[in-house]
Every structure is written in structure tokens, then in C-alpha cells.
N, C-alpha and C positions, 0 to 999 in steps of 0.2 A: 065599736071601739077597740076591738082587737087589732083593727088594722093601724088605727092611729097609734096605739102603744108600740106595735111592731116598729113603726116608722120612727117613733122616738127612741126605741130601743137601740136601732141599727145606728143611729147617730151618735149615742151614748157609749156605745162598745168601744173597747180598745182598738185602734187601728189593727187591720190584719198585716201580718208580715209579709214583705215584698219578696217576690221570688227571687233567687240567685245565690250566690255562694258568700260564705262568711271570710273574713280575712284569714283564718287558719286554713281553710279549704283551699284558698288561693295561694297560700305560700307552700303547702303540700303539692299541689299541682306544678308549680314553678320548680320545686327540688326535683321532683319526678322527671320532669321535663329536662332539667340540666344534666342530670345523671345520664339520661338516655342519649343526650347529645354528647356527651364526654365519652360514652361507650361507642357510639356510633363514628366519631373521630378517631379513636384509638384503633379501631378496626380498619378504617380507611388508611391510616398512616402505616400501620403494619403491611397491608396488602399492596400499596404503593412501594414500599421499601422491598418486598419480596418481588415485585416486577421489574424494579431497577435492577436487582441482582441477576435476574434471570436475563434481561435484556443485555446487560453488559457481558455476561458470559457468552452470549449469543454473539454479541458484537466481535468479541475477541475470536471466537471460532471463524467467523467470516472474514476477518482480517488476516488471520493464519492461513485460511485455504486461498485467499486471493494472493498472498505473497508466496505461498507454494506454487500457485499456478504460474505466477510470472517468472519465478525461478525456473520451473521445469521448462517454460516456453523459451527461455533465454538459453538455458543448458542445452536443449535440443538444437538449438541454432548455432552452437559453438562450433568455430572453425568454418562455417560457412563463408566461402568467397576468400579464405585466409591463403591457402596453398593447396596445389594439387600434386605436390611431391611430399610424400609422407616421410622421407629421409630427414627433410628439413624440421620436422617438429621436434621440439624440446631443444634445439640449438639456440645458443646466446645470440642476441640480435645486436648488430650496431646500424646506426642509421645516420643519415645526413640528409640535408637538403641545401644546395647551393654552398656545399662545402662547410656547413655549420651542423652541428649535431642538433637533433629535434628532441626538445624535452617533452616528457609525458608519453612517450611511445612504448609498446611492451619490451620488456628486457629480455625474453625469452619467447620464441614462436612455440606457443601452446594454445590449445583453444580455451582450456579452463586451467587456472592456478588458484589453488586455496592457500592463503596465507595465515598460519596462527598468529593471532593477536598478542599472545603473551598472557602475563598475569592480569586478569582482570579486564582485558581488552578483547573486544569481539574479533573474531576471525573474519577475515575479508575473502571475497570469491571474485576473481577477475574472469570475465568472459570475453573472448575475442570472436567477432565476426564482423562480416561486412554490413555497413550500416546504409548502403545505396538505396534510394528510394525505388529504383527499378529493378534491376538485377544484377547479379555479379556471377561472372564466369571465370575461374582459373584459367590463366593462359601459360603456355610453356614458353620458356626461355629456350631458342635455339640453339644458340651457343653461349658457352661460358664466357662471362666477361670478365677481365681483370678488375681489381679495384678502382684503378683510376679511370675506368670507363665512364662515359657519360650517356651512352645509348645501349639499349638491349633490343635485340632482335628476338622477336616473340612471333609464335606461330599464327595468331590471330589477333585482331583488335575488338573482337565481339564482347560487348559489355563493359568497354572501356570508354572513359571520356576525361578531357581536359580537366586536370585538377585532382585525380583519383591518386590515391596513395597506392604506390605498387610493391608488393613483397617480392623481391626477387631471390629465390632458392637455386642455387646452381645444381646441376645434375650431379656433379663430383663435388662435394665438400671439403676444401681445403683452405689455408690460410691466405692464399693468393686471390680467391674470388669474393665476390660480394656475397653478403649472408643477407641483409635487408638494405634496401635503398629507397629512398623517399624521392620519387620522381614525378616531375610534372609531365603529364602527355602533352605533346604539342604538335 
């Protein structure tokens, strides 16, 4: 009889609580998870901000180094192929091509000219050198030519080609000689 009573008692007992979490436990767990998510998001945002600051500073340094390298390279080449007569450097330049003034050419025969921009305007650096793809060799004018001359006698044509701009610097600087002439080689 004991077994029969036990069987009956097991059916009459209150149902056993199911395994799991109560509503309050679930809500506490969700709040803890949300707080952890917010903290992690804030840490990631701050680390990304610090990384951006570091990268932007590094980018500025790289850009500055590249600009200085380019300027150094151009200044090192200043004057290359411009004139083999040093007495002409610093002289004012007059120019013409087919009896007309040529706009945009250098006003002074100088390899590097730095011009102050004035109040709040950046300074400018003008660097003059040969831009030929092959090579540029200064050639000497054999005889001085008067201003009306259309032909210059030079010691060699090595490094010259049709269409090259020629800078003619006379051995003797005076108002009767050419200072700069834009000549077409023919």
C-alpha cells in the first residue's frame, strides 16, 4: 500500500517550479549587458578618436617632408641650363619673339627669386631651370650681336633643338647688346 499511496501523493503534490529565470533576474541581466555595451562603445570611440589624431599628425608630417623634398630638389636644379655666363645673373631681362614681347617670361635672370607676398599673402618662390626632357648644355655666343640682330653665332649646337628658348647673354653687357632673346632654332 505504500507504493500506491506514494503514487497518489505524487499526483496531488503541487507542481514543481520549472528551472529558469524570473522576470526580475532577466531585467537585471539586461541592464548589466546594456551598461557593459555602453562602456565598450565609449572605449572604442575614444580609442578611434586618439588614432585619428595620431594619423592626421603623421599625415601632416609626411606631407611637409614631401613638400620640402620637392623644394630641395627644385632649388638644387635652379639655374641648370640657363646661362654659362655668370655676369648676366641678376640682370633685367627683355624678351621678344617675332618682334613681339613674350608674356610670362622671367623679368630678371636669376636662378631663384623669392617674392614677399605682403600682408597675409604667402611668399612665392620662382625657380628657373631647363625643363628639357633630354639634356641642356649652355652654349657660348661667339660674337656679341646688336639688338637688331636675328642671328647669333654660337660655339656649338650640342643640346639644342628646334623650338628651344635661348637665353643670349653677351660677354660685354651694354645697352646696345641683346640681354634675352626668344629664338627659334632653325
